[in-house]
A tleap script that builds the chain and sets N, CA, C and O, in Angstrom:
source leaprc.protein.ff14SB
mol = sequence {
  NLEU ALA LYS LEU GLY PHE ASP ILE ASP ASP
  PHE ASP ASN ILE ILE THR SER GLY ASP VAL
  SER HIE ALA LEU LEU GLN ASN ASN ALA HIE
  THR LEU GLY CYS GLN ASN TRP ASP THR LEU
  THR THR LEU VAL GLU GLN LYS SER THR ASN
  VAL PHE VAL PHE GLY SER GLY ASP GLU ASP
  GLU SER TYR CYS THR SER ALA GLY TRP THR
  LEU THR SER ILE GLU GLU ALA ASP LEU ILE
  LEU ALA ARG GLY THR PHE THR ILE ASN ASP
  GLY SER THR VAL VAL HIE LYS LYS ASP ASP
  GLU MET GLU TYR TRP ARG VAL MET CGLU
}
set mol.1.N position { 8.452 3.645 -93.886 }
set mol.1.CA position { 9.072 2.751 -94.896 }
set mol.1.C position { 10.447 2.250 -94.434 }
set mol.1.O position { 10.835 1.142 -94.806 }
set mol.2.N position { 11.198 3.023 -93.637 }
set mol.2.CA position { 12.413 2.614 -93.119 }
set mol.2.C position { 12.340 1.309 -92.295 }
set mol.2.O position { 13.241 0.471 -92.298 }
set mol.3.N position { 11.188 1.204 -91.587 }
set mol.3.CA position { 10.962 0.020 -90.740 }
set mol.3.C position { 10.756 -1.237 -91.642 }
set mol.3.O position { 10.942 -2.369 -91.197 }
set mol.4.N position { 10.378 -1.005 -92.883 }
set mol.4.CA position { 10.240 -2.080 -93.797 }
set mol.4.C position { 11.481 -2.364 -94.554 }
set mol.4.O position { 11.504 -3.290 -95.365 }
set mol.5.N position { 12.486 -1.635 -94.338 }
set mol.5.CA position { 13.790 -1.826 -94.970 }
set mol.5.C position { 14.041 -1.062 -96.217 }
set mol.5.O position { 15.005 -1.320 -96.938 }
set mol.6.N position { 13.162 -0.102 -96.483 }
set mol.6.CA position { 13.387 0.812 -97.649 }
set mol.6.C position { 14.275 2.007 -97.266 }
set mol.6.O position { 14.218 2.462 -96.124 }
set mol.7.N position { 15.049 2.497 -98.147 }
set mol.7.CA position { 15.803 3.659 -97.975 }
set mol.7.C position { 14.984 4.827 -98.496 }
set mol.7.O position { 14.716 4.916 -99.694 }
set mol.8.N position { 14.590 5.710 -97.612 }
set mol.8.CA position { 13.706 6.805 -97.971 }
set mol.8.C position { 14.258 7.728 -98.969 }
set mol.8.O position { 13.518 8.462 -99.625 }
set mol.9.N position { 15.580 7.715 -99.111 }
set mol.9.CA position { 16.279 8.562 -100.196 }
set mol.9.C position { 16.055 8.031 -101.550 }
set mol.9.O position { 16.315 8.739 -102.523 }
set mol.10.N position { 15.557 6.745 -101.698 }
set mol.10.CA position { 15.313 6.171 -103.030 }
set mol.10.C position { 13.954 6.603 -103.552 }
set mol.10.O position { 13.576 6.168 -104.639 }
set mol.11.N position { 13.214 7.412 -102.863 }
set mol.11.CA position { 11.943 7.848 -103.364 }
set mol.11.C position { 11.823 9.333 -103.480 }
set mol.11.O position { 12.217 10.073 -102.578 }
set mol.12.N position { 11.261 9.791 -104.629 }
set mol.12.CA position { 10.971 11.242 -104.816 }
set mol.12.C position { 9.700 11.618 -104.124 }
set mol.12.O position { 9.603 12.691 -103.529 }
set mol.13.N position { 8.708 10.737 -104.195 }
set mol.13.CA position { 7.402 10.991 -103.620 }
set mol.13.C position { 6.658 9.675 -103.463 }
set mol.13.O position { 6.893 8.708 -104.188 }
set mol.14.N position { 5.750 9.672 -102.487 }
set mol.14.CA position { 4.955 8.437 -102.310 }
set mol.14.C position { 3.513 8.816 -102.270 }
set mol.14.O position { 3.124 9.666 -101.469 }
set mol.15.N position { 2.716 8.228 -103.088 }
set mol.15.CA position { 1.234 8.398 -103.130 }
set mol.15.C position { 0.548 7.118 -102.923 }
set mol.15.O position { 0.818 6.114 -103.581 }
set mol.16.N position { -0.402 7.169 -101.938 }
set mol.16.CA position { -1.105 5.968 -101.624 }
set mol.16.C position { -2.419 5.985 -102.354 }
set mol.16.O position { -2.862 7.033 -102.823 }
set mol.17.N position { -3.060 4.810 -102.458 }
set mol.17.CA position { -4.383 4.759 -103.003 }
set mol.17.C position { -5.426 5.611 -102.310 }
set mol.17.O position { -6.342 6.152 -102.928 }
set mol.18.N position { -5.251 5.709 -100.988 }
set mol.18.CA position { -6.060 6.517 -100.135 }
set mol.18.C position { -5.947 8.019 -100.484 }
set mol.18.O position { -6.920 8.772 -100.446 }
set mol.19.N position { -4.660 8.420 -100.835 }
set mol.19.CA position { -4.365 9.824 -101.292 }
set mol.19.C position { -5.150 10.112 -102.625 }
set mol.19.O position { -5.830 11.125 -102.791 }
set mol.20.N position { -4.992 9.158 -103.518 }
set mol.20.CA position { -5.664 9.321 -104.789 }
set mol.20.C position { -7.214 9.343 -104.618 }
set mol.20.O position { -7.893 10.208 -105.171 }
set mol.21.N position { -7.712 8.437 -103.894 }
set mol.21.CA position { -9.229 8.364 -103.665 }
set mol.21.C position { -9.674 9.649 -102.959 }
set mol.21.O position { -10.726 10.175 -103.322 }
set mol.22.N position { -8.945 10.189 -101.975 }
set mol.22.CA position { -9.311 11.414 -101.276 }
set mol.22.C position { -9.344 12.576 -102.283 }
set mol.22.O position { -10.286 13.368 -102.323 }
set mol.23.N position { -8.309 12.641 -103.069 }
set mol.23.CA position { -8.277 13.716 -104.086 }
set mol.23.C position { -9.433 13.592 -105.057 }
set mol.23.O position { -10.042 14.607 -105.395 }
set mol.24.N position { -9.766 12.390 -105.524 }
set mol.24.CA position { -10.884 12.138 -106.460 }
set mol.24.C position { -12.134 12.602 -105.809 }
set mol.24.O position { -12.952 13.203 -106.506 }
set mol.25.N position { -12.384 12.387 -104.512 }
set mol.25.CA position { -13.578 12.745 -103.854 }
set mol.25.C position { -13.708 14.299 -103.814 }
set mol.25.O position { -14.821 14.822 -103.750 }
set mol.26.N position { -12.601 15.004 -103.852 }
set mol.26.CA position { -12.599 16.429 -103.820 }
set mol.26.C position { -12.588 16.991 -105.256 }
set mol.26.O position { -12.555 18.206 -105.448 }
set mol.27.N position { -12.616 16.132 -106.220 }
set mol.27.CA position { -12.530 16.598 -107.666 }
set mol.27.C position { -11.169 17.392 -107.858 }
set mol.27.O position { -11.113 18.436 -108.509 }
set mol.28.N position { -10.072 16.803 -107.231 }
set mol.28.CA position { -8.827 17.536 -107.250 }
set mol.28.C position { -7.727 16.579 -107.505 }
set mol.28.O position { -6.624 16.794 -107.003 }
set mol.29.N position { -7.939 15.545 -108.242 }
set mol.29.CA position { -6.911 14.498 -108.495 }
set mol.29.C position { -5.695 15.028 -109.367 }
set mol.29.O position { -4.603 14.459 -109.363 }
set mol.30.N position { -5.957 16.107 -110.077 }
set mol.30.CA position { -4.852 16.718 -110.935 }
set mol.30.C position { -3.703 17.091 -109.965 }
set mol.30.O position { -2.542 17.054 -110.373 }
set mol.31.N position { -3.989 17.442 -108.718 }
set mol.31.CA position { -2.867 17.865 -107.917 }
set mol.31.C position { -1.882 16.760 -107.605 }
set mol.31.O position { -0.784 17.032 -107.119 }
set mol.32.N position { -2.263 15.480 -107.881 }
set mol.32.CA position { -1.394 14.327 -107.771 }
set mol.32.C position { -0.979 13.793 -109.125 }
set mol.32.O position { -0.412 12.703 -109.197 }
set mol.33.N position { -1.229 14.488 -110.157 }
set mol.33.CA position { -0.812 14.020 -111.505 }
set mol.33.C position { -1.832 12.968 -112.046 }
set mol.33.O position { -1.504 12.219 -112.967 }
set mol.34.N position { -3.084 12.914 -111.466 }
set mol.34.CA position { -4.035 11.930 -111.940 }
set mol.34.C position { -5.204 12.721 -112.516 }
set mol.34.O position { -5.353 13.925 -112.305 }
set mol.35.N position { -6.042 11.962 -113.269 }
set mol.35.CA position { -7.249 12.575 -113.889 }
set mol.35.C position { -8.478 12.378 -112.896 }
set mol.35.O position { -8.647 11.341 -112.256 }
set mol.36.N position { -9.250 13.400 -112.842 }
set mol.36.CA position { -10.519 13.241 -112.141 }
set mol.36.C position { -11.423 12.241 -112.857 }
set mol.36.O position { -11.315 12.012 -114.061 }
set mol.37.N position { -12.309 11.663 -112.069 }
set mol.37.CA position { -13.269 10.720 -112.567 }
set mol.37.C position { -14.593 11.432 -112.884 }
set mol.37.O position { -15.227 11.993 -111.991 }
set mol.38.N position { -15.012 11.405 -114.175 }
set mol.38.CA position { -16.165 12.202 -114.598 }
set mol.38.C position { -17.370 12.000 -113.730 }
set mol.38.O position { -18.064 12.981 -113.462 }
set mol.39.N position { -17.686 10.793 -113.260 }
set mol.39.CA position { -18.851 10.562 -112.387 }
set mol.39.C position { -18.736 11.362 -111.063 }
set mol.39.O position { -19.711 11.965 -110.616 }
set mol.40.N position { -17.564 11.359 -110.461 }
set mol.40.CA position { -17.392 12.143 -109.293 }
set mol.40.C position { -17.430 13.580 -109.461 }
set mol.40.O position { -17.981 14.310 -108.637 }
set mol.41.N position { -16.839 14.018 -110.542 }
set mol.41.CA position { -16.833 15.370 -110.988 }
set mol.41.C position { -18.245 15.931 -110.965 }
set mol.41.O position { -18.526 16.976 -110.378 }
set mol.42.N position { -19.122 15.183 -111.635 }
set mol.42.CA position { -20.572 15.579 -111.831 }
set mol.42.C position { -21.215 15.595 -110.503 }
set mol.42.O position { -21.977 16.524 -110.237 }
set mol.43.N position { -20.989 14.664 -109.643 }
set mol.43.CA position { -21.599 14.679 -108.277 }
set mol.43.C position { -21.114 15.835 -107.484 }
set mol.43.O position { -21.942 16.476 -106.838 }
set mol.44.N position { -19.843 16.175 -107.461 }
set mol.44.CA position { -19.270 17.276 -106.693 }
set mol.44.C position { -19.854 18.627 -107.333 }
set mol.44.O position { -20.292 19.498 -106.581 }
set mol.45.N position { -19.859 18.779 -108.576 }
set mol.45.CA position { -20.366 19.991 -109.278 }
set mol.45.C position { -21.824 20.205 -108.940 }
set mol.45.O position { -22.303 21.326 -108.766 }
set mol.46.N position { -22.518 19.055 -108.855 }
set mol.46.CA position { -24.082 19.168 -108.487 }
set mol.46.C position { -24.331 19.186 -106.989 }
set mol.46.O position { -25.483 19.158 -106.556 }
set mol.47.N position { -23.276 19.232 -106.195 }
set mol.47.CA position { -23.331 19.106 -104.705 }
set mol.47.C position { -24.211 18.008 -104.288 }
set mol.47.O position { -24.991 18.129 -103.344 }
set mol.48.N position { -24.090 16.910 -105.003 }
set mol.48.CA position { -24.707 15.636 -104.675 }
set mol.48.C position { -23.670 14.787 -103.894 }
set mol.48.O position { -23.152 13.792 -104.401 }
set mol.49.N position { -23.391 15.211 -102.661 }
set mol.49.CA position { -22.148 14.646 -101.928 }
set mol.49.C position { -22.579 13.977 -100.679 }
set mol.49.O position { -21.979 14.191 -99.626 }
set mol.50.N position { -23.678 13.110 -100.759 }
set mol.50.CA position { -24.037 12.267 -99.614 }
set mol.50.C position { -23.319 10.961 -99.873 }
set mol.50.O position { -23.329 10.411 -100.974 }
set mol.51.N position { -22.682 10.481 -98.779 }
set mol.51.CA position { -21.916 9.184 -98.975 }
set mol.51.C position { -22.250 8.148 -97.874 }
set mol.51.O position { -22.400 8.496 -96.702 }
set mol.52.N position { -22.355 6.940 -98.262 }
set mol.52.CA position { -22.569 5.829 -97.341 }
set mol.52.C position { -21.231 5.092 -97.351 }
set mol.52.O position { -20.663 4.888 -98.424 }
set mol.53.N position { -20.690 4.670 -96.147 }
set mol.53.CA position { -19.344 4.221 -96.110 }
set mol.53.C position { -19.360 2.760 -95.463 }
set mol.53.O position { -19.893 2.522 -94.379 }
set mol.54.N position { -18.733 1.840 -96.229 }
set mol.54.CA position { -18.215 0.546 -95.735 }
set mol.54.C position { -16.853 0.883 -95.274 }
set mol.54.O position { -15.965 1.046 -96.111 }
set mol.55.N position { -16.615 1.003 -94.003 }
set mol.55.CA position { -15.348 1.547 -93.535 }
set mol.55.C position { -14.315 0.583 -93.044 }
set mol.55.O position { -14.564 -0.609 -92.860 }
set mol.56.N position { -13.159 1.128 -92.839 }
set mol.56.CA position { -12.045 0.423 -92.212 }
set mol.56.C position { -12.083 0.563 -90.729 }
set mol.56.O position { -11.481 -0.216 -89.989 }
set mol.57.N position { -12.846 1.631 -90.275 }
set mol.57.CA position { -12.903 1.911 -88.900 }
set mol.57.C position { -11.788 2.877 -88.399 }
set mol.57.O position { -11.704 3.216 -87.219 }
set mol.58.N position { -10.950 3.291 -89.358 }
set mol.58.CA position { -9.833 4.150 -89.135 }
set mol.58.C position { -10.177 5.587 -89.689 }
set mol.58.O position { -9.808 5.919 -90.816 }
set mol.59.N position { -10.841 6.369 -88.928 }
set mol.59.CA position { -11.204 7.784 -89.185 }
set mol.59.C position { -11.954 7.882 -90.560 }
set mol.59.O position { -11.667 8.716 -91.418 }
set mol.60.N position { -12.926 6.958 -90.675 }
set mol.60.CA position { -13.793 7.022 -91.904 }
set mol.60.C position { -14.598 8.379 -92.043 }
set mol.60.O position { -14.708 8.931 -93.138 }
set mol.61.N position { -15.119 8.857 -90.959 }
set mol.61.CA position { -15.892 10.021 -90.985 }
set mol.61.C position { -15.034 11.247 -91.340 }
set mol.61.O position { -15.468 12.042 -92.173 }
set mol.62.N position { -13.872 11.438 -90.771 }
set mol.62.CA position { -13.071 12.561 -91.052 }
set mol.62.C position { -12.510 12.499 -92.494 }
set mol.62.O position { -12.315 13.537 -93.126 }
set mol.63.N position { -12.253 11.285 -93.005 }
set mol.63.CA position { -11.796 11.050 -94.341 }
set mol.63.C position { -12.768 11.694 -95.332 }
set mol.63.O position { -12.393 12.452 -96.227 }
set mol.64.N position { -14.070 11.336 -95.111 }
set mol.64.CA position { -15.137 11.763 -96.035 }
set mol.64.C position { -15.419 13.264 -95.834 }
set mol.64.O position { -15.428 14.035 -96.793 }
set mol.65.N position { -15.642 13.653 -94.604 }
set mol.65.CA position { -16.053 15.058 -94.361 }
set mol.65.C position { -14.932 16.041 -94.850 }
set mol.65.O position { -15.236 17.109 -95.381 }
set mol.66.N position { -13.652 15.665 -94.662 }
set mol.66.CA position { -12.550 16.560 -95.081 }
set mol.66.C position { -12.503 16.677 -96.584 }
set mol.66.O position { -11.921 17.625 -97.110 }
set mol.67.N position { -13.093 15.749 -97.277 }
set mol.67.CA position { -13.237 15.826 -98.736 }
set mol.67.C position { -14.510 16.466 -99.210 }
set mol.67.O position { -14.764 16.543 -100.412 }
set mol.68.N position { -15.331 16.935 -98.259 }
set mol.68.CA position { -16.525 17.650 -98.614 }
set mol.68.C position { -17.787 16.804 -98.659 }
set mol.68.O position { -18.818 17.297 -99.116 }
set mol.69.N position { -17.757 15.576 -98.216 }
set mol.69.CA position { -18.792 14.700 -98.296 }
set mol.69.C position { -19.547 14.594 -96.935 }
set mol.69.O position { -18.966 14.834 -95.877 }
set mol.70.N position { -20.844 14.232 -96.990 }
set mol.70.CA position { -21.641 14.093 -95.785 }
set mol.70.C position { -22.030 12.617 -95.632 }
set mol.70.O position { -22.512 11.995 -96.579 }
set mol.71.N position { -21.823 12.078 -94.462 }
set mol.71.CA position { -22.229 10.654 -94.272 }
set mol.71.C position { -23.732 10.558 -94.151 }
set mol.71.O position { -24.390 11.425 -93.577 }
set mol.72.N position { -24.227 9.543 -94.673 }
set mol.72.CA position { -25.769 9.424 -94.741 }
set mol.72.C position { -26.102 7.907 -94.867 }
set mol.72.O position { -25.246 7.031 -94.988 }
set mol.73.N position { -27.411 7.707 -94.824 }
set mol.73.CA position { -27.939 6.313 -94.949 }
set mol.73.C position { -27.719 5.831 -96.373 }
set mol.73.O position { -27.458 6.633 -97.269 }
set mol.74.N position { -27.820 4.583 -96.576 }
set mol.74.CA position { -27.586 4.065 -97.985 }
set mol.74.C position { -28.761 4.533 -98.922 }
set mol.74.O position { -28.592 4.706 -100.129 }
set mol.75.N position { -29.906 4.716 -98.313 }
set mol.75.CA position { -31.088 5.125 -99.087 }
set mol.75.C position { -30.912 6.572 -99.602 }
set mol.75.O position { -31.493 6.893 -100.638 }
set mol.76.N position { -30.160 7.443 -98.954 }
set mol.76.CA position { -29.980 8.753 -99.286 }
set mol.76.C position { -28.643 9.014 -99.969 }
set mol.76.O position { -28.395 10.154 -100.361 }
set mol.77.N position { -27.774 8.032 -100.133 }
set mol.77.CA position { -26.480 8.203 -100.573 }
set mol.77.C position { -26.430 8.420 -102.070 }
set mol.77.O position { -27.140 7.739 -102.810 }
set mol.78.N position { -25.589 9.377 -102.551 }
set mol.78.CA position { -25.186 9.615 -103.899 }
set mol.78.C position { -24.090 8.735 -104.311 }
set mol.78.O position { -23.893 8.451 -105.492 }
set mol.79.N position { -23.326 8.273 -103.270 }
set mol.79.CA position { -22.159 7.453 -103.612 }
set mol.79.C position { -21.987 6.489 -102.454 }
set mol.79.O position { -22.200 6.831 -101.291 }
set mol.80.N position { -21.579 5.223 -102.822 }
set mol.80.CA position { -21.201 4.300 -101.815 }
set mol.80.C position { -19.721 4.088 -101.889 }
set mol.80.O position { -19.171 3.754 -102.938 }
set mol.81.N position { -19.055 4.296 -100.716 }
set mol.81.CA position { -17.633 4.334 -100.633 }
set mol.81.C position { -17.176 3.073 -99.770 }
set mol.81.O position { -17.594 2.884 -98.628 }
set mol.82.N position { -16.284 2.231 -100.418 }
set mol.82.CA position { -15.747 1.168 -99.660 }
set mol.82.C position { -14.332 1.400 -99.308 }
set mol.82.O position { -13.476 1.278 -100.184 }
set mol.83.N position { -14.014 1.722 -98.101 }
set mol.83.CA position { -12.747 1.917 -97.507 }
set mol.83.C position { -12.292 0.687 -96.795 }
set mol.83.O position { -11.134 0.617 -96.384 }
set mol.84.N position { -13.116 -0.251 -96.635 }
set mol.84.CA position { -12.851 -1.531 -95.962 }
set mol.84.C position { -14.116 -2.125 -95.699 }
set mol.84.O position { -15.106 -1.557 -96.160 }
set mol.85.N position { -14.265 -3.228 -95.001 }
set mol.85.CA position { -15.518 -3.939 -94.787 }
set mol.85.C position { -15.657 -4.220 -93.267 }
set mol.85.O position { -16.306 -5.201 -92.903 }
set mol.86.N position { -15.089 -3.418 -92.399 }
set mol.86.CA position { -15.158 -3.629 -90.990 }
set mol.86.C position { -16.154 -2.799 -90.245 }
set mol.86.O position { -16.605 -3.191 -89.169 }
set mol.87.N position { -16.515 -1.650 -90.792 }
set mol.87.CA position { -17.524 -0.818 -90.165 }
set mol.87.C position { -18.595 -0.351 -91.190 }
set mol.87.O position { -18.328 -0.336 -92.392 }
set mol.88.N position { -19.739 0.010 -90.739 }
set mol.88.CA position { -20.748 0.670 -91.473 }
set mol.88.C position { -21.025 2.033 -90.787 }
set mol.88.O position { -21.294 2.053 -89.586 }
set mol.89.N position { -20.969 3.106 -91.476 }
set mol.89.CA position { -21.226 4.343 -90.958 }
set mol.89.C position { -22.107 5.126 -91.781 }
set mol.89.O position { -21.737 5.519 -92.887 }
set mol.90.N position { -23.401 5.413 -91.257 }
set mol.90.CA position { -24.404 6.148 -91.949 }
set mol.90.C position { -24.565 7.533 -91.496 }
set mol.90.O position { -25.609 8.118 -91.787 }
set mol.91.N position { -23.625 8.144 -90.797 }
set mol.91.CA position { -23.662 9.447 -90.253 }
set mol.91.C position { -24.320 9.590 -88.894 }
set mol.91.O position { -24.108 10.575 -88.187 }
set mol.92.N position { -25.108 8.613 -88.543 }
set mol.92.CA position { -25.705 8.641 -87.199 }
set mol.92.C position { -25.246 7.496 -86.251 }
set mol.92.O position { -25.200 7.605 -85.026 }
set mol.93.N position { -24.925 6.426 -86.935 }
set mol.93.CA position { -24.537 5.149 -86.200 }
set mol.93.C position { -23.293 4.554 -86.881 }
set mol.93.O position { -23.134 4.535 -88.102 }
set mol.94.N position { -22.434 4.073 -85.983 }
set mol.94.CA position { -21.328 3.358 -86.500 }
set mol.94.C position { -21.389 1.897 -85.947 }
set mol.94.O position { -21.474 1.699 -84.735 }
set mol.95.N position { -21.350 0.980 -86.765 }
set mol.95.CA position { -21.450 -0.472 -86.401 }
set mol.95.C position { -20.077 -1.121 -86.786 }
set mol.95.O position { -19.724 -1.100 -87.966 }
set mol.96.N position { -19.352 -1.655 -85.894 }
set mol.96.CA position { -18.075 -2.307 -86.080 }
set mol.96.C position { -18.352 -3.797 -86.094 }
set mol.96.O position { -18.937 -4.352 -85.163 }
set mol.97.N position { -17.896 -4.461 -87.225 }
set mol.97.CA position { -18.122 -5.839 -87.313 }
set mol.97.C position { -17.418 -6.655 -86.297 }
set mol.97.O position { -17.900 -7.707 -85.877 }
set mol.98.N position { -16.208 -6.151 -85.875 }
set mol.98.CA position { -15.482 -6.877 -84.771 }
set mol.98.C position { -16.149 -6.809 -83.436 }
set mol.98.O position { -16.021 -7.719 -82.616 }
set mol.99.N position { -16.935 -5.627 -83.189 }
set mol.99.CA position { -17.526 -5.465 -81.838 }
set mol.99.C position { -18.916 -6.139 -81.843 }
set mol.99.O position { -19.252 -6.769 -80.840 }
set mol.100.N position { -19.725 -6.050 -82.880 }
set mol.100.CA position { -21.062 -6.638 -82.897 }
set mol.100.C position { -21.390 -7.194 -84.277 }
set mol.100.O position { -22.076 -6.564 -85.082 }
set mol.101.N position { -20.891 -8.355 -84.512 }
set mol.101.CA position { -21.070 -8.929 -85.857 }
set mol.101.C position { -22.582 -9.133 -86.223 }
set mol.101.O position { -22.949 -8.961 -87.385 }
set mol.102.N position { -23.431 -9.488 -85.269 }
set mol.102.CA position { -24.852 -9.786 -85.546 }
set mol.102.C position { -25.516 -8.364 -85.978 }
set mol.102.O position { -26.320 -8.323 -86.909 }
set mol.103.N position { -25.177 -7.325 -85.330 }
set mol.103.CA position { -25.732 -6.050 -85.662 }
set mol.103.C position { -25.187 -5.568 -87.016 }
set mol.103.O position { -25.930 -4.978 -87.801 }
set mol.104.N position { -23.914 -5.809 -87.291 }
set mol.104.CA position { -23.314 -5.500 -88.593 }
set mol.104.C position { -24.097 -6.167 -89.740 }
set mol.104.O position { -24.419 -5.512 -90.732 }
set mol.105.N position { -24.403 -7.467 -89.603 }
set mol.105.CA position { -25.155 -8.101 -90.614 }
set mol.105.C position { -26.578 -7.732 -90.680 }
set mol.105.O position { -27.186 -7.760 -91.750 }
set mol.106.N position { -27.175 -7.355 -89.475 }
set mol.106.CA position { -28.596 -6.876 -89.484 }
set mol.106.C position { -28.712 -5.558 -90.290 }
set mol.106.O position { -29.672 -5.357 -91.033 }
set mol.107.N position { -27.731 -4.687 -90.127 }
set mol.107.CA position { -27.710 -3.427 -90.900 }
set mol.107.C position { -27.489 -3.629 -92.369 }
set mol.107.O position { -27.912 -2.815 -93.190 }
set mol.108.N position { -26.835 -4.702 -92.702 }
set mol.108.CA position { -26.445 -4.967 -94.056 }
set mol.108.C position { -27.764 -5.451 -94.863 }
set mol.108.O position { -27.853 -5.329 -96.085 }
set mol.109.N position { -28.702 -5.971 -94.112 }
set mol.109.CA position { -29.824 -6.534 -94.761 }
set mol.109.C position { -30.768 -5.491 -95.334 }
set mol.109.O position { -31.789 -5.841 -95.927 }
savepdb mol mol.pdb
quit
């Protein structure tokens, strides 16, 4: 934030949307002062934690697995997570739109 011209002393705490989403995926949003989402709570409690990711390409797999979710195909997914629209990650293959746009769109069909 200092590089953007902010004085770090002006902030008590900083929470990003990624922080909140990750806590929601863990059914642990209360640690950030937020409410859990009932739909995600049910999925986590039932251990229905297969996720298909439209990713940013920036550590999508570790983001999901560290929250207790398993990457899977869209057909087997209990949840579709959109972290960005640059990669598709089904747990076995990662397709980067920037690297192979034709393959990206083929997988989308």
